[in-house]
C-alpha positions in Angstrom: 10.5 -7.9 -19.0 12.6 -5.2 -20.4 10.8 -2.1 -21.5 12.0 1.2 -23.0 10.1 4.4 -22.3 10.3 7.2 -24.8 8.9 10.5 -23.6 8.7 14.1 -24.6 8.6 16.6 -21.7 7.3 20.1 -22.1 9.8 23.0 -21.8 8.5 25.8 -19.6 11.7 27.8 -19.2 13.9 28.2 -22.3 16.9 28.9 -20.2 16.6 25.7 -18.2 15.3 23.1 -20.7 16.2 20.1 -18.6 14.3 21.2 -15.6 11.0 19.5 -16.3 12.7 16.4 -17.8 14.8 15.7 -14.7 11.8 16.0 -12.4 9.8 13.6 -14.6 12.7 11.1 -14.8 13.0 11.2 -11.0 9.3 10.6 -10.5 9.2 7.8 -13.1 12.3 6.2 -11.6 10.9 6.3 -8.1 7.6 4.7 -9.3 9.6 1.9 -11.0 11.9 1.3 -8.0 9.0 1.4 -5.5 7.3 -1.4 -7.5 10.4 -3.7 -7.5 11.6 -2.7 -10.9 15.2 -2.0 -12.2 16.3 1.0 -14.2 18.9 0.1 -16.7 19.7 3.3 -18.4 18.5 6.9 -19.1 19.4 8.6 -22.3 18.9 12.2 -23.0 18.1 13.1 -26.6 17.9 16.8 -25.9 15.5 19.6 -26.7 14.1 19.4 -30.2 11.4 21.1 -32.2 8.2 19.0 -32.5 7.1 17.9 -36.0 3.7 19.6 -35.3 2.3 21.8 -32.6 1.0 19.7 -29.6 -1.8 21.0 -27.5 -2.1 19.7 -23.9 -3.8 21.2 -20.9 -4.9 24.2 -23.0 -1.3 25.0 -23.8 0.4 24.8 -27.2 3.9 23.4 -27.5 6.3 23.6 -30.4 9.4 22.1 -28.8 10.0 19.4 -26.3 12.8 17.6 -24.3 13.1 14.0 -25.5 14.5 11.2 -23.4 14.7 7.4 -23.2 14.6 5.2 -20.1 15.3 1.5 -20.1 13.8 -0.5 -17.3 12.8 -4.0 -16.1 9.4 -4.4 -14.4 6.2 -6.4 -14.5 3.6 -5.7 -17.1 1.3 -4.3 -14.4 3.8 -1.7 -13.4 4.4 -0.8 -17.0 0.7 -0.3 -17.6 0.4 1.8 -14.4 3.4 3.9 -15.5 2.0 4.6 -18.9 -1.4 5.5 -17.4 0.3 7.9 -14.9 2.4 9.5 -17.7 -0.6 10.1 -19.9 -2.3 12.0 -17.1 0.8 14.1 -16.2 0.5 17.6 -17.7 4.3 17.9 -17.9 4.5 15.0 -20.5 3.5 15.8 -24.0 3.9 12.3 -25.4 4.9 9.0 -23.9 5.3 5.5 -25.4 6.6 2.2 -24.0 8.2 -0.4 -26.1 8.7 -4.0 -24.9 12.0 -5.7 -25.9 12.4 -9.5 -26.2 15.6 -10.5 -24.3 15.6 -14.0 -25.6 16.9 -12.9 -29.0 20.0 -11.2 -27.5 21.5 -11.0 -24.0 22.2 -7.3 -24.4 19.8 -5.7 -26.9 20.8 -2.1 -26.1 18.6 0.8 -26.6 16.6 1.7 -29.7 19.3 4.2 -30.6 22.1 1.6 -30.3 20.1 -0.8 -32.5 19.6 1.8 -35.1 23.2 2.8 -35.2 24.4 -0.8 -35.1 26.5 -0.4 -32.0 25.8 -3.9 -30.6 
């Protein structure tokens, strides 16, 4: 199945905002590939202020680095990935969306669907 991961990574160093996000994307990518999954695309949405202050691991965050990752894997891998991300202190929020590929051969990302690119 095709899944899309939306995650918000914490920003520890304002001068290097992509530092945590690249490490997280690498870790997530290795986890997917080691479990016979396929990564289709990674989209950076950049550093943005959060709509409200998020507390995690006794730290308060007011901005985060947003990114999307599209991947194919089994449902067990997807569940394991989400469980791992929820425990990771570098991730402020994570959500996985399942896309049905029977409707369209190339559904695109959520951003592409919103903008009507496909």
